[in-house]
N, CA and C atoms as an extended XYZ file, in Angstrom:
567
Properties=species:S:1:pos:R:3:atomname:S:1:resname:S:1:resid:I:1 pbc="F F F"
N       200.514       28.457      -23.754 N   MET     1
C       200.881       29.826      -23.468 CA  MET     1
C       202.167       29.861      -22.654 C   MET     1
N       202.259       28.984      -21.663 N   LEU     2
C       203.460       28.935      -20.822 CA  LEU     2
C       204.663       28.484      -21.638 C   LEU     2
N       204.440       27.552      -22.556 N   ARG     3
C       205.533       27.089      -23.412 CA  ARG     3
C       206.050       28.232      -24.290 C   ARG     3
N       205.146       29.039      -24.849 N   ARG     4
C       205.538       30.160      -25.688 CA  ARG     4
C       206.312       31.198      -24.868 C   ARG     4
N       205.852       31.460      -23.647 N   LEU     5
C       206.535       32.408      -22.780 CA  LEU     5
C       207.942       31.923      -22.445 C   LEU     5
N       208.075       30.640      -22.150 N   ALA     6
C       209.392       30.085      -21.838 CA  ALA     6
C       210.315       30.156      -23.055 C   ALA     6
N       209.795       29.838      -24.217 N   LEU     7
C       210.604       29.890      -25.430 CA  LEU     7
C       211.034       31.332      -25.741 C   LEU     7
N       210.137       32.288      -25.541 N   THR     8
C       210.488       33.691      -25.758 CA  THR     8
C       211.595       34.118      -24.807 C   THR     8
N       211.503       33.713      -23.566 N   ALA     9
C       212.535       34.059      -22.579 CA  ALA     9
C       213.873       33.449      -22.965 C   ALA     9
N       213.867       32.207      -23.400 N   VAL    10
C       215.110       31.527      -23.782 CA  VAL    10
C       215.750       32.228      -24.978 C   VAL    10
N       214.951       32.535      -25.981 N   VAL    11
C       215.486       33.179      -27.176 CA  VAL    11
C       216.011       34.568      -26.840 C   VAL    11
N       215.309       35.303      -25.993 N   THR    12
C       215.749       36.637      -25.601 CA  THR    12
C       217.067       36.572      -24.842 C   THR    12
N       217.170       35.644      -23.888 N   LEU    13
C       218.417       35.500      -23.134 CA  LEU    13
C       219.571       35.088      -24.042 C   LEU    13
N       219.281       34.224      -24.994 N   ALA    14
C       220.333       33.793      -25.913 CA  ALA    14
C       220.799       34.957      -26.780 C   ALA    14
N       219.869       35.768      -27.235 N   ALA    15
C       220.232       36.908      -28.068 CA  ALA    15
C       221.038       37.931      -27.284 C   ALA    15
N       220.657       38.173      -26.035 N   VAL    16
C       221.397       39.125      -25.202 CA  VAL    16
C       222.798       38.601      -24.912 C   VAL    16
N       222.909       37.330      -24.637 N   SER    17
C       224.229       36.780      -24.308 CA  SER    17
C       225.158       36.770      -25.517 C   SER    17
N       224.596       36.665      -26.731 N   VAL    18
C       225.423       36.676      -27.935 CA  VAL    18
C       225.839       38.100      -28.286 C   VAL    18
N       224.919       39.059      -28.177 N   THR    19
C       225.217       40.425      -28.596 CA  THR    19
C       226.030       41.203      -27.584 C   THR    19
N       225.870       40.918      -26.283 N   ALA    20
C       226.591       41.680      -25.254 CA  ALA    20
C       227.057       40.748      -24.132 C   ALA    20
N       228.029       39.876      -24.380 N   PRO    21
C       228.417       38.922      -23.346 CA  PRO    21
C       229.043       39.594      -22.131 C   PRO    21
N       229.708       40.707      -22.273 N   GLY    22
C       230.340       41.363      -21.128 CA  GLY    22
C       229.332       42.063      -20.252 C   GLY    22
N       228.143       42.339      -20.764 N   ALA    23
C       227.143       43.060      -20.000 CA  ALA    23
C       226.260       42.139      -19.193 C   ALA    23
N       226.416       40.856      -19.348 N   SER    24
C       225.567       39.908      -18.645 CA  SER    24
C       225.930       39.850      -17.168 C   SER    24
N       224.929       39.838      -16.330 N   ALA    25
C       225.161       39.773      -14.890 CA  ALA    25
C       225.645       38.394      -14.488 C   ALA    25
N       225.439       37.409      -15.335 N   LEU    26
C       225.839       36.042      -15.002 CA  LEU    26
C       227.262       35.732      -15.427 C   LEU    26
N       227.948       36.688      -16.024 N   ALA    27
C       229.309       36.433      -16.480 CA  ALA    27
C       230.217       36.223      -15.281 C   ALA    27
N       230.970       35.182      -15.307 N   GLY    28
C       231.889       34.881      -14.211 CA  GLY    28
C       233.171       35.673      -14.358 C   GLY    28
N       234.109       35.392      -13.509 N   ALA    29
C       235.394       36.084      -13.535 CA  ALA    29
C       236.138       35.792      -14.825 C   ALA    29
N       235.881       34.635      -15.422 N   SER    30
C       236.584       34.286      -16.647 CA  SER    30
C       235.981       34.965      -17.869 C   SER    30
N       234.803       35.639      -17.705 N   GLY    31
C       234.160       36.299      -18.836 CA  GLY    31
C       233.273       35.358      -19.620 C   GLY    31
N       233.223       34.092      -19.231 N   GLN    32
C       232.389       33.112      -19.917 CA  GLN    32
C       230.935       33.294      -19.483 C   GLN    32
N       230.053       33.220      -20.406 N   VAL    33
C       228.635       33.352      -20.112 CA  VAL    33
C       228.038       31.957      -20.130 C   VAL    33
N       227.312       31.624      -19.074 N   PRO    34
C       226.675       30.312      -19.086 CA  PRO    34
C       225.610       30.252      -20.175 C   PRO    34
N       225.385       29.082      -20.702 N   SER    35
C       224.417       28.905      -21.774 CA  SER    35
C       223.021       29.244      -21.287 C   SER    35
N       222.289       29.975      -22.107 N   ALA    36
C       220.922       30.337      -21.760 CA  ALA    36
C       219.944       29.283      -22.246 C   ALA    36
N       220.435       28.268      -22.932 N   LEU    37
C       219.563       27.231      -23.448 CA  LEU    37
C       219.380       26.143      -22.411 C   LEU    37
N       218.167       25.625      -22.287 N   PRO    38
C       217.949       24.525      -21.345 CA  PRO    38
C       218.680       23.267      -21.816 C   PRO    38
N       219.210       22.523      -20.865 N   THR    39
C       219.925       21.289      -21.204 CA  THR    39
C       219.073       20.056      -21.007 C   THR    39
N       217.919       20.203      -20.369 N   SER    40
C       217.006       19.081      -20.204 CA  SER    40
C       215.580       19.603      -20.251 C   SER    40
N       214.659       18.710      -20.486 N   GLY    41
C       213.257       19.091      -20.520 CA  GLY    41
C       212.748       19.236      -21.950 C   GLY    41
N       211.497       19.660      -22.076 N   PRO    42
C       210.874       19.699      -23.401 CA  PRO    42
C       211.474       20.761      -24.334 C   PRO    42
N       212.143       21.780      -23.800 N   LEU    43
C       212.696       22.829      -24.645 CA  LEU    43
C       214.173       22.632      -24.949 C   LEU    43
N       214.748       21.489      -24.550 N   SER    44
C       216.180       21.293      -24.741 CA  SER    44
C       216.564       21.179      -26.215 C   SER    44
N       215.639       20.764      -27.068 N   ALA    45
C       215.950       20.603      -28.484 CA  ALA    45
C       215.767       21.912      -29.262 C   ALA    45
N       215.217       22.937      -28.630 N   VAL    46
C       214.948       24.186      -29.323 CA  VAL    46
C       216.243       24.963      -29.493 C   VAL    46
N       216.513       25.353      -30.702 N   GLN    47
C       217.679       26.184      -31.005 CA  GLN    47
C       217.168       27.530      -31.491 C   GLN    47
N       217.550       28.630      -30.843 N   PRO    48
C       217.058       29.927      -31.298 CA  PRO    48
C       217.671       30.311      -32.641 C   PRO    48
N       216.873       30.940      -33.453 N   ALA    49
C       217.363       31.444      -34.733 CA  ALA    49
C       217.904       32.839      -34.491 C   ALA    49
N       219.199       32.995      -34.676 N   LEU    50
C       219.790       34.304      -34.470 CA  LEU    50
C       219.697       35.118      -35.743 C   LEU    50
N       219.574       36.409      -35.595 N   GLY    51
C       219.458       37.291      -36.748 CA  GLY    51
C       218.047       37.818      -36.865 C   GLY    51
N       217.810       38.646      -37.852 N   PRO    52
C       216.483       39.238      -37.990 CA  PRO    52
C       215.454       38.203      -38.407 C   PRO    52
N       214.262       38.371      -37.922 N   LEU    53
C       213.179       37.483      -38.302 CA  LEU    53
C       212.712       37.837      -39.707 C   LEU    53
N       212.409       36.857      -40.530 N   PRO    54
C       211.932       37.175      -41.881 CA  PRO    54
C       210.540       37.792      -41.803 C   PRO    54
N       210.354       38.890      -42.492 N   VAL    55
C       209.062       39.568      -42.529 CA  VAL    55
C       208.608       39.587      -43.981 C   VAL    55
N       207.487       38.939      -44.283 N   PRO    56
C       207.031       38.958      -45.676 CA  PRO    56
C       206.547       40.357      -46.044 C   PRO    56
N       206.950       40.818      -47.224 N   LEU    57
C       206.518       42.115      -47.707 CA  LEU    57
C       205.267       41.947      -48.553 C   LEU    57
N       204.294       42.839      -48.380 N   PRO    58
C       203.099       42.727      -49.220 CA  PRO    58
C       203.447       43.055      -50.663 C   PRO    58
N       202.681       42.539      -51.610 N   PRO    59
C       202.960       42.852      -53.016 CA  PRO    59
C       202.734       44.331      -53.288 C   PRO    59
N       203.484       44.860      -54.240 N   LEU    60
C       203.314       46.253      -54.625 CA  LEU    60
C       201.970       46.438      -55.298 C   LEU    60
N       201.346       47.601      -55.117 N   PRO    61
C       200.106       47.856      -55.852 CA  PRO    61
C       200.371       47.838      -57.352 C   PRO    61
N       199.336       47.534      -58.104 N   SER    62
C       199.506       47.384      -59.551 CA  SER    62
C       199.984       48.666      -60.221 C   SER    62
N       199.619       49.853      -59.675 N   PHE    63
C       200.047       51.082      -60.332 CA  PHE    63
C       201.524       51.368      -60.107 C   PHE    63
N       202.189       50.626      -59.202 N   LEU    64
C       203.627       50.762      -59.015 CA  LEU    64
C       204.401       49.678      -59.740 C   LEU    64
N       203.706       48.872      -60.510 N   GLY    65
C       204.386       47.853      -61.299 CA  GLY    65
C       204.417       46.502      -60.609 C   GLY    65
N       203.739       46.358      -59.463 N   GLY    66
C       203.704       45.081      -58.770 CA  GLY    66
C       202.644       44.195      -59.368 C   GLY    66
N       202.524       42.992      -58.823 N   GLY    67
C       201.534       42.060      -59.309 CA  GLY    67
C       200.167       42.404      -58.767 C   GLY    67
N       199.314       41.419      -58.746 N   SER    68
C       197.958       41.477      -58.210 CA  SER    68
C       197.129       42.609      -58.788 C   SER    68
N       197.439       43.037      -59.978 N   GLY    69
C       196.698       44.136      -60.557 CA  GLY    69
C       195.729       43.712      -61.632 C   GLY    69
N       195.726       42.445      -61.993 N   GLY    70
C       194.742       42.047      -62.970 CA  GLY    70
C       195.274       41.193      -64.086 C   GLY    70
N       196.525       40.769      -64.057 N   GLY    71
C       196.993       39.765      -64.972 CA  GLY    71
C       197.624       40.246      -66.253 C   GLY    71
N       197.187       41.306      -66.873 N   GLY    72
C       197.742       41.730      -68.151 CA  GLY    72
C       199.033       42.495      -67.974 C   GLY    72
N       199.532       42.977      -69.083 N   THR    73
C       200.741       43.786      -69.009 CA  THR    73
C       200.379       45.169      -68.524 C   THR    73
N       201.299       45.794      -67.828 N   VAL    74
C       201.060       47.125      -67.296 CA  VAL    74
C       201.651       48.137      -68.256 C   VAL    74
N       200.776       48.918      -68.892 N   ASP    75
C       201.217       49.967      -69.798 CA  ASP    75
C       201.502       51.220      -69.001 C   ASP    75
N       202.256       52.118      -69.587 N   GLU    76
C       202.440       53.425      -68.974 CA  GLU    76
C       201.090       54.129      -68.973 C   GLU    76
N       200.733       54.846      -67.862 N   PRO    77
C       199.427       55.502      -67.814 CA  PRO    77
C       199.192       56.459      -68.976 C   PRO    77
N       200.202       57.209      -69.379 N   ALA    78
C       200.012       58.165      -70.462 CA  ALA    78
C       199.690       57.453      -71.769 C   ALA    78
N       200.230       56.255      -71.973 N   ALA    79
C       199.997       55.526      -73.206 CA  ALA    79
C       198.553       55.030      -73.287 C   ALA    79
N       197.852       55.037      -72.181 N   ARG    80
C       196.480       54.573      -72.168 CA  ARG    80
C       195.497       55.732      -72.183 C   ARG    80
N       195.912       56.913      -72.615 N   THR    81
C       195.031       58.076      -72.650 CA  THR    81
C       194.706       58.437      -74.090 C   THR    81
N       193.429       58.371      -74.387 N   ARG    82
C       192.934       58.742      -75.717 CA  ARG    82
C       191.541       59.323      -75.503 C   ARG    82
N       191.403       60.627      -75.724 N   LEU    83
C       190.144       61.310      -75.454 CA  LEU    83
C       189.646       62.051      -76.693 C   LEU    83
N       188.329       62.131      -76.815 N   THR    84
C       187.677       62.976      -77.807 CA  THR    84
C       186.974       64.074      -77.028 C   THR    84
N       187.356       65.318      -77.293 N   VAL    85
C       186.830       66.476      -76.571 CA  VAL    85
C       185.990       67.293      -77.546 C   VAL    85
N       184.714       67.492      -77.214 N   THR    86
C       183.816       68.295      -78.044 CA  THR    86
C       183.385       69.512      -77.239 C   THR    86
N       183.716       70.691      -77.725 N   VAL    87
C       183.400       71.946      -77.029 CA  VAL    87
C       182.397       72.725      -77.876 C   VAL    87
N       181.359       73.257      -77.210 N   GLU    88
C       180.339       74.053      -77.895 CA  GLU    88
C       180.081       75.345      -77.132 C   GLU    88
N       179.786       76.399      -77.853 N   ARG    89
C       179.364       77.696      -77.317 CA  ARG    89
C       180.339       78.281      -76.285 C   ARG    89
N       181.636       78.143      -76.521 N   SER    90
C       182.625       78.659      -75.565 CA  SER    90
C       182.819       80.163      -75.698 C   SER    90
N       182.580       80.711      -76.889 N   GLY    91
C       182.797       82.125      -77.113 CA  GLY    91
C       184.256       82.478      -77.371 C   GLY    91
N       185.129       81.472      -77.465 N   VAL    92
C       186.554       81.686      -77.733 CA  VAL    92
C       186.821       81.224      -79.158 C   VAL    92
N       187.428       82.112      -79.949 N   ALA    93
C       187.710       81.778      -81.353 CA  ALA    93
C       188.604       80.542      -81.446 C   ALA    93
N       188.181       79.564      -82.231 N   GLY    94
C       188.962       78.352      -82.456 CA  GLY    94
C       188.832       77.299      -81.372 C   GLY    94
N       188.079       77.592      -80.324 N   ALA    95
C       187.966       76.629      -79.226 CA  ALA    95
C       186.815       75.654      -79.420 C   ALA    95
N       185.797       76.054      -80.163 N   ASP    96
C       184.666       75.158      -80.389 CA  ASP    96
C       185.028       74.126      -81.448 C   ASP    96
N       184.515       72.931      -81.260 N   GLY    97
C       184.763       71.866      -82.227 CA  GLY    97
C       185.041       70.552      -81.518 C   GLY    97
N       185.380       69.544      -82.307 N   THR    98
C       185.710       68.217      -81.779 CA  THR    98
C       187.188       67.973      -82.015 C   THR    98
N       187.887       67.607      -80.948 N   PHE    99
C       189.337       67.431      -80.995 CA  PHE    99
C       189.714       66.084      -80.413 C   PHE    99
N       190.721       65.466      -81.002 N   GLU   100
C       191.272       64.207      -80.498 CA  GLU   100
C       192.512       64.525      -79.667 C   GLU   100
N       192.682       63.829      -78.558 N   LEU   101
C       193.849       64.013      -77.701 CA  LEU   101
C       194.406       62.640      -77.344 C   LEU   101
N       195.668       62.426      -77.670 N   THR   102
C       196.359       61.193      -77.319 CA  THR   102
C       197.606       61.566      -76.546 C   THR   102
N       197.831       60.880      -75.442 N   CYS   103
C       199.025       61.140      -74.632 CA  CYS   103
C       199.864       59.880      -74.572 C   CYS   103
N       201.170       60.046      -74.771 N   GLY   104
C       202.137       58.948      -74.706 CA  GLY   104
C       202.219       58.155      -75.981 C   GLY   104
N       202.686       58.647      -77.071 N   PRO   105
C       203.204       59.989      -77.320 CA  PRO   105
C       202.062       60.973      -77.538 C   PRO   105
N       202.377       62.238      -77.318 N   THR   106
C       201.397       63.301      -77.475 CA  THR   106
C       201.001       63.420      -78.943 C   THR   106
N       199.705       63.475      -79.185 N   GLY   107
C       199.240       63.585      -80.563 CA  GLY   107
C       197.778       63.963      -80.618 C   GLY   107
N       197.243       63.982      -81.813 N   GLY   108
C       195.842       64.305      -82.018 CA  GLY   108
C       195.672       65.686      -82.604 C   GLY   108
N       194.418       66.150      -82.633 N   THR   109
C       194.089       67.440      -83.226 CA  THR   109
C       193.800       68.515      -82.187 C   THR   109
N       193.962       68.211      -80.928 N   HIS   110
C       193.695       69.174      -79.849 CA  HIS   110
C       194.640       70.366      -79.995 C   HIS   110
N       194.141       71.610      -79.855 N   PRO   111
C       195.003       72.776      -80.063 CA  PRO   111
C       196.116       72.928      -79.018 C   PRO   111
N       195.950       72.373      -77.818 N   GLU   112
C       196.990       72.457      -76.779 CA  GLU   112
C       197.353       71.050      -76.305 C   GLU   112
N       197.791       70.227      -77.245 N   ARG   113
C       198.069       68.818      -76.956 CA  ARG   113
C       199.014       68.621      -75.777 C   ARG   113
N       200.195       69.227      -75.843 N   GLN   114
C       201.211       68.995      -74.819 CA  GLN   114
C       200.757       69.497      -73.448 C   GLN   114
N       200.181       70.683      -73.400 N   GLY   115
C       199.694       71.231      -72.132 CA  GLY   115
C       198.593       70.374      -71.533 C   GLY   115
N       197.692       69.868      -72.389 N   ALA   116
C       196.601       69.019      -71.912 CA  ALA   116
C       197.137       67.703      -71.366 C   ALA   116
N       198.087       67.095      -72.067 N   CYS   117
C       198.675       65.834      -71.583 CA  CYS   117
C       199.445       66.057      -70.286 C   CYS   117
N       200.150       67.181      -70.202 N   ASP   118
C       200.881       67.498      -68.971 CA  ASP   118
C       199.922       67.667      -67.803 C   ASP   118
N       198.804       68.331      -68.019 N   ARG   119
C       197.815       68.538      -66.949 CA  ARG   119
C       197.211       67.210      -66.517 C   ARG   119
N       196.870       66.359      -67.452 N   LEU   120
C       196.306       65.051      -67.103 CA  LEU   120
C       197.310       64.207      -66.334 C   LEU   120
N       198.583       64.264      -66.718 N   ALA   121
C       199.622       63.517      -65.998 CA  ALA   121
C       199.832       64.098      -64.606 C   ALA   121
N       199.730       65.417      -64.482 N   GLU   122
C       199.933       66.093      -63.195 CA  GLU   122
C       198.892       65.673      -62.168 C   GLU   122
N       197.639       65.622      -62.553 N   VAL   123
C       196.586       65.279      -61.599 CA  VAL   123
C       196.335       63.776      -61.521 C   VAL   123
N       196.919       63.020      -62.422 N   GLY   124
C       196.659       61.576      -62.457 CA  GLY   124
C       197.032       60.847      -61.188 C   GLY   124
N       198.135       61.207      -60.544 N   GLY   125
C       198.585       60.508      -59.349 CA  GLY   125
C       198.087       61.108      -58.053 C   GLY   125
N       197.208       62.093      -58.115 N   THR   126
C       196.727       62.746      -56.906 CA  THR   126
C       195.298       62.339      -56.600 C   THR   126
N       194.865       62.696      -55.417 N   ARG   127
C       193.473       62.424      -55.034 CA  ARG   127
C       192.511       63.177      -55.948 C   ARG   127
N       192.883       64.382      -56.356 N   ALA   128
C       192.028       65.151      -57.264 CA  ALA   128
C       191.843       64.417      -58.587 C   ALA   128
N       192.840       63.645      -58.990 N   GLY   129
C       192.753       62.905      -60.234 CA  GLY   129
C       191.676       61.838      -60.213 C   GLY   129
N       191.362       61.311      -59.028 N   GLN   130
C       190.325       60.288      -58.934 CA  GLN   130
C       188.960       60.856      -59.292 C   GLN   130
N       188.743       62.143      -59.028 N   ASP   131
C       187.453       62.773      -59.272 CA  ASP   131
C       187.478       63.726      -60.458 C   ASP   131
N       188.526       63.674      -61.239 N   LEU   132
C       188.718       64.657      -62.300 CA  LEU   132
C       187.548       64.726      -63.263 C   LEU   132
N       187.007       63.608      -63.663 N   PHE   133
C       185.942       63.597      -64.660 CA  PHE   133
C       184.564       63.334      -64.056 C   PHE   133
N       184.478       63.179      -62.750 N   ARG   134
C       183.185       62.908      -62.115 CA  ARG   134
C       182.421       64.199      -61.869 C   ARG   134
N       181.114       64.167      -62.088 N   PRO   135
C       180.313       65.338      -61.728 CA  PRO   135
C       180.197       65.444      -60.206 C   PRO   135
N       179.767       66.592      -59.738 N   ALA   136
C       179.571       66.777      -58.299 CA  ALA   136
C       178.516       65.776      -57.819 C   ALA   136
N       178.724       65.173      -56.652 N   PRO   137
C       177.745       64.205      -56.143 CA  PRO   137
C       176.361       64.839      -55.942 C   PRO   137
N       175.340       64.034      -56.062 N   GLU   138
C       173.962       64.481      -55.871 CA  GLU   138
C       173.820       65.109      -54.487 C   GLU   138
N       173.185       66.260      -54.419 N   GLY   139
C       172.962       66.929      -53.149 CA  GLY   139
C       174.083       67.869      -52.724 C   GLY   139
N       175.116       68.021      -53.554 N   THR   140
C       176.216       68.924      -53.218 CA  THR   140
C       175.728       70.363      -53.277 C   THR   140
N       176.120       71.152      -52.284 N   MET   141
C       175.754       72.577      -52.257 CA  MET   141
C       176.700       73.321      -53.196 C   MET   141
N       176.183       73.871      -54.278 N   CYS   142
C       176.982       74.604      -55.256 CA  CYS   142
C       176.487       76.036      -55.321 C   CYS   142
N       177.409       76.964      -55.494 N   THR   143
C       177.000       78.360      -55.615 CA  THR   143
C       176.192       78.544      -56.889 C   THR   143
N       175.260       79.454      -56.843 N   MET   144
C       174.399       79.701      -57.990 CA  MET   144
C       175.021       80.799      -58.865 C   MET   144
N       176.199       80.511      -59.377 N   ILE   145
C       176.896       81.415      -60.283 CA  ILE   145
C       176.786       80.815      -61.679 C   ILE   145
N       176.346       81.619      -62.612 N   TYR   146
C       176.224       81.147      -63.984 CA  TYR   146
C       177.464       81.558      -64.749 C   TYR   146
N       178.153       80.581      -65.317 N   GLY   147
C       179.410       80.850      -66.002 CA  GLY   147
C       179.302       80.936      -67.510 C   GLY   147
N       178.107       80.854      -68.062 N   GLY   148
C       177.940       80.953      -69.504 CA  GLY   148
C       177.343       79.702      -70.109 C   GLY   148
N       177.178       79.751      -71.439 N   ASP   149
C       176.517       78.666      -72.169 CA  ASP   149
C       177.464       77.542      -72.594 C   ASP   149
N       178.741       77.683      -72.338 N   ALA   150
C       179.713       76.697      -72.833 CA  ALA   150
C       179.424       75.317      -72.258 C   ALA   150
N       179.631       74.321      -73.106 N   SER   151
C       179.530       72.931      -72.653 CA  SER   151
C       180.591       72.109      -73.387 C   SER   151
N       180.983       71.037      -72.752 N   ALA   152
C       181.982       70.158      -73.364 CA  ALA   152
C       181.642       68.717      -73.011 C   ALA   152
N       181.901       67.846      -73.945 N   ARG   153
C       181.739       66.413      -73.697 CA  ARG   153
C       183.089       65.764      -73.929 C   ARG   153
N       183.508       64.944      -72.966 N   ILE   154
C       184.797       64.250      -73.049 CA  ILE   154
C       184.508       62.759      -72.999 C   ILE   154
N       184.954       62.057      -74.040 N   VAL   155
C       184.717       60.619      -74.167 CA  VAL   155
C       186.039       59.950      -74.514 C   VAL   155
N       186.276       58.778      -73.926 N   GLY   156
C       187.475       58.011      -74.273 CA  GLY   156
C       188.029       57.262      -73.086 C   GLY   156
N       189.363       57.176      -73.047 N   THR   157
C       190.053       56.442      -72.000 CA  THR   157
C       191.134       57.328      -71.415 C   THR   157
N       191.177       57.390      -70.089 N   TRP   158
C       192.202       58.156      -69.384 CA  TRP   158
C       192.847       57.242      -68.361 C   TRP   158
N       194.146       57.010      -68.508 N   GLU   159
C       194.915       56.120      -67.640 CA  GLU   159
C       194.226       54.765      -67.485 C   GLU   159
N       193.693       54.270      -68.582 N   GLY   160
C       193.065       52.954      -68.582 CA  GLY   160
C       191.634       52.938      -68.079 C   GLY   160
N       191.097       54.082      -67.669 N   ARG   161
C       189.724       54.157      -67.171 CA  ARG   161
C       188.820       54.796      -68.216 C   ARG   161
N       187.651       54.252      -68.341 N   ARG   162
C       186.672       54.753      -69.298 CA  ARG   162
C       186.162       56.116      -68.839 C   ARG   162
N       186.074       57.057      -69.764 N   VAL   163
C       185.592       58.411      -69.469 CA  VAL   163
C       184.437       58.727      -70.407 C   VAL   163
N       183.342       59.232      -69.857 N   ASP   164
C       182.225       59.744      -70.639 CA  ASP   164
C       181.515       60.756      -69.750 C   ASP   164
N       181.849       62.027      -69.921 N   THR   165
C       181.306       63.057      -69.049 CA  THR   165
C       180.995       64.314      -69.833 C   THR   165
N       180.071       65.074      -69.301 N   THR   166
C       179.722       66.373      -69.866 CA  THR   166
C       179.984       67.421      -68.800 C   THR   166
N       180.650       68.510      -69.201 N   VAL   167
C       180.976       69.608      -68.291 CA  VAL   167
C       180.322       70.867      -68.836 C   VAL   167
N       179.630       71.585      -67.951 N   THR   168
C       179.026       72.862      -68.331 CA  THR   168
C       179.576       73.931      -67.389 C   THR   168
N       179.007       75.123      -67.490 N   ARG   169
C       179.392       76.207      -66.579 CA  ARG   169
C       178.135       76.760      -65.911 C   ARG   169
N       177.201       75.849      -65.583 N   GLY   170
C       175.892       76.231      -65.068 CA  GLY   170
C       175.855       76.614      -63.598 C   GLY   170
N       176.847       76.236      -62.798 N   ASP   171
C       176.896       76.627      -61.385 CA  ASP   171
C       178.347       76.572      -60.909 C   ASP   171
N       178.569       76.902      -59.669 N   GLY   172
C       179.932       76.973      -59.141 CA  GLY   172
C       180.681       75.659      -59.201 C   GLY   172
N       179.991       74.554      -58.963 N   CYS   173
C       180.654       73.240      -59.014 CA  CYS   173
C       181.102       72.911      -60.436 C   CYS   173
N       180.243       73.193      -61.395 N   GLU   174
C       180.582       72.910      -62.791 CA  GLU   174
C       181.689       73.840      -63.298 C   GLU   174
N       181.661       75.091      -62.867 N   ILE   175
C       182.727       76.026      -63.246 CA  ILE   175
C       184.063       75.528      -62.690 C   ILE   175
N       184.054       75.043      -61.446 N   ALA   176
C       185.279       74.512      -60.840 CA  ALA   176
C       185.769       73.282      -61.597 C   ALA   176
N       184.865       72.390      -62.008 N   ARG   177
C       185.256       71.224      -62.814 CA  ARG   177
C       185.886       71.671      -64.126 C   ARG   177
N       185.248       72.622      -64.788 N   TRP   178
C       185.767       73.133      -66.070 CA  TRP   178
C       187.172       73.693      -65.867 C   TRP   178
N       187.337       74.566      -64.872 N   ASN   179
C       188.639       75.198      -64.637 CA  ASN   179
C       189.711       74.177      -64.267 C   ASN   179
N       189.330       73.113      -63.597 N   ASN   180
C       190.280       72.060      -63.241 CA  ASN   180
C       190.755       71.287      -64.474 C   ASN   180
N       189.961       71.308      -65.530 N   LEU   181
C       190.305       70.583      -66.755 CA  LEU   181
C       191.029       71.438      -67.793 C   LEU   181
N       191.286       72.703      -67.495 N   VAL   182
C       192.058       73.558      -68.410 CA  VAL   182
C       193.504       73.089      -68.368 C   VAL   182
N       194.183       72.850      -69.470 N   PRO   183
C       193.925       73.168      -70.863 CA  PRO   183
C       193.314       72.045      -71.700 C   PRO   183
N       192.792       70.977      -71.062 N   VAL   184
C       192.052       70.004      -71.850 CA  VAL   184
C       190.834       70.715      -72.442 C   VAL   184
N       190.202       71.574      -71.645 N   LEU   185
C       189.115       72.441      -72.102 CA  LEU   185
C       189.679       73.864      -72.228 C   LEU   185
N       189.069       74.690      -73.057 N   PRO   186
C       189.588       76.057      -73.218 CA  PRO   186
C       189.424       76.880      -71.937 C   PRO   186
N       190.371       77.778      -71.711 N   ASP   187
C       190.344       78.650      -70.541 CA  ASP   187
C       189.339       79.770      -70.801 C   ASP   187
N       188.260       79.819      -70.025 N   LEU   188
C       187.207       80.820      -70.221 CA  LEU   188
C       187.191       81.842      -69.089 C   LEU   188
N       188.226       81.875      -68.282 N   ARG   189
C       188.247       82.817      -67.146 CA  ARG   189
C       188.522       84.212      -67.602 C   ARG   189
């Protein structure tokens, strides 16, 4: 511990004398600064490293294109989105049926392909995107508002994650899930 303290003091004095030699209290009339390095003893061989200390940077998370994400190639998130959306009993003309949705490039039979892909991309990088397809947790207090008989099943892959969920309008939590998925699901408001 004492050795580390002495070495820290030596390196600090050396750095101060190099960066501001005129400000040193030990500067003589000639402006020369005496060496801050010991000339004898166990620390005489120590040479301070001048300049910034190297700081290792952690690897980038895999979603930013860094390593440590699992070994394979990193595809664009939109290119990994392929969903089958089945809507029943919505009460909206042309909204019921089974539709394919592919994002990156946008394609499929979904009636609002571009809007649906834009919405999925919009929420994909947010905290809300993590829970986009999850049902409300068990025991969640939901308002007892009935939003109708509409139901939808969404199956496939979204940003590389497997999706298999059913959304209804049976209570306030389910209505909120449905509305959060518009225009992937038809707007029933």
